[in-house]
C-alpha positions as CSV (number, residue, x, y, z in Angstrom):
1,M,-203.9,82.5,124.3
2,N,-205.3,83.3,127.8
3,I,-203.4,82.8,131.1
4,I,-205.5,82.3,134.2
5,S,-204.1,81.6,137.6
6,G,-206.2,79.7,140.1
7,C,-205.8,78.6,143.6
8,T,-207.6,76.0,145.6
9,N,-208.2,78.5,148.3
10,S,-211.8,79.5,148.1
11,D,-211.3,82.7,149.8
12,S,-208.8,83.8,146.8
13,A,-210.3,86.1,144.2
14,N,-208.5,83.9,141.6
15,Y,-210.3,80.8,142.9
16,D,-210.9,78.2,140.1
17,P,-212.2,74.7,141.3
18,D,-211.1,73.3,137.8
19,A,-207.5,74.5,138.6
20,T,-207.1,72.3,141.7
21,I,-203.8,70.2,142.3
22,D,-204.1,67.3,144.9
23,D,-201.5,68.7,147.0
24,G,-203.8,71.9,147.5
25,S,-201.2,74.3,145.7
26,C,-202.1,76.9,143.1
27,A,-202.3,76.1,139.4
28,L,-201.7,77.8,136.1
29,V,-204.4,77.3,133.4
30,I,-203.5,78.2,129.8
31,E,-206.5,78.4,127.5
32,T,-205.6,78.1,123.8
33,P,-208.3,79.2,121.2
34,I,-210.1,76.5,119.4
35,F,-210.1,78.2,116.1
36,P,-207.6,80.6,114.6
37,D,-208.4,84.2,114.1
38,Q,-206.9,84.5,110.5
39,N,-206.2,82.3,107.5
40,G,-202.5,81.3,107.2
41,I,-200.0,78.7,106.3
42,T,-196.8,77.7,108.1
43,S,-193.7,76.6,106.5
44,T,-193.6,72.8,105.7
45,Y,-192.1,70.4,108.1
46,P,-189.5,69.3,107.4
47,N,-188.2,71.6,104.6
48,P,-185.8,70.5,102.8
49,F,-187.7,67.2,102.8
50,N,-187.2,63.5,101.4
51,P,-189.7,62.1,100.8
52,I,-192.7,63.4,103.0
53,T,-193.4,66.8,104.2
54,T,-196.5,68.3,106.2
55,I,-198.2,71.4,105.4
56,R,-199.9,73.2,108.2
57,Y,-202.7,75.8,107.6
58,D,-205.3,77.7,109.6
59,L,-209.0,78.2,108.8
60,P,-210.8,80.7,111.0
61,E,-214.2,79.8,109.4
62,Q,-215.6,77.3,107.2
63,S,-214.2,77.7,103.5
64,H,-213.8,76.0,100.3
65,V,-210.0,75.1,100.3
66,N,-207.7,74.4,97.4
67,I,-204.2,73.2,97.9
68,V,-202.0,72.8,94.8
69,I,-198.5,71.8,94.3
70,Y,-196.5,73.3,91.4
71,D,-193.1,72.8,89.9
72,M,-190.9,75.8,89.2
73,L,-192.2,76.1,85.7
74,G,-195.6,76.6,87.1
75,R,-197.0,73.4,86.0
76,E,-199.4,71.8,88.3
77,V,-198.0,68.6,90.0
78,T,-200.8,67.6,92.2
79,H,-204.0,68.8,93.9
80,L,-203.8,67.9,97.6
81,V,-207.1,69.5,98.8
82,N,-210.3,70.6,97.0
83,A,-213.0,70.4,99.5
84,T,-215.2,72.6,101.9
85,L,-213.5,72.3,105.4
86,E,-214.7,73.4,108.8
87,A,-212.6,76.0,110.7
88,G,-209.7,74.9,112.6
89,Y,-206.0,74.0,112.8
90,R,-205.3,71.6,109.9
91,S,-202.4,69.9,108.2
92,I,-201.9,67.6,105.2
93,Q,-198.9,65.5,104.0
94,W,-197.3,65.4,100.6
95,N,-195.4,62.3,99.7
96,S,-193.7,63.8,96.7
97,T,-195.7,62.2,94.2
98,N,-197.8,63.8,91.3
99,S,-201.5,63.4,90.5
100,F,-200.7,60.0,88.9
101,G,-198.9,58.7,91.9
102,K,-195.4,58.7,90.3
103,P,-192.5,60.2,92.2
104,V,-191.4,63.6,91.2
105,S,-187.7,64.6,90.8
106,A,-185.7,66.5,93.2
107,G,-186.0,70.4,93.2
108,V,-187.9,73.3,94.4
109,Y,-191.8,73.2,94.4
110,I,-194.5,75.9,95.4
111,Y,-197.4,74.9,97.4
112,R,-200.5,77.2,97.2
113,I,-203.5,77.5,99.4
114,Q,-206.7,79.2,98.5
115,A,-209.4,79.5,101.1
116,G,-212.2,81.7,100.3
117,K,-210.8,85.2,99.3
118,F,-207.4,84.2,100.9
119,M,-204.5,82.9,99.0
120,Q,-200.9,82.3,99.8
121,A,-197.9,80.4,98.3
122,R,-194.6,79.3,99.6
123,K,-191.5,77.3,98.5
124,M,-190.4,73.9,99.5
125,V,-187.4,71.8,98.6
126,L,-187.5,68.0,97.8
127,L,-184.0,66.3,98.3
128,K,-183.1,63.0,97.0
């Protein structure tokens, strides 16, 4: 994240015409990068959840992405993503159903993301 200060006074070294405020005062511009600089997944939200949770993940470059949910015995529950995706900040929801659309039981589940050479897994808890 870059923080740039700007004033509407054209004599100022920090003058930025895009940072103007109608009353003529200074403004603070915060620039957020469009693309992440590394792969990653964040904790699901909410966690614990019932019945829906959101998985957020970052792709710094176009990659083939797989996101799979497993139960604690290592059995695949469902495949959420299996596609080539563009770079960016992304998210997907899981509605606590298996690959046949049937609700799964309460318990601990593992979600795993693989994007190119990157792979990471985390736990989430479904409460009922």
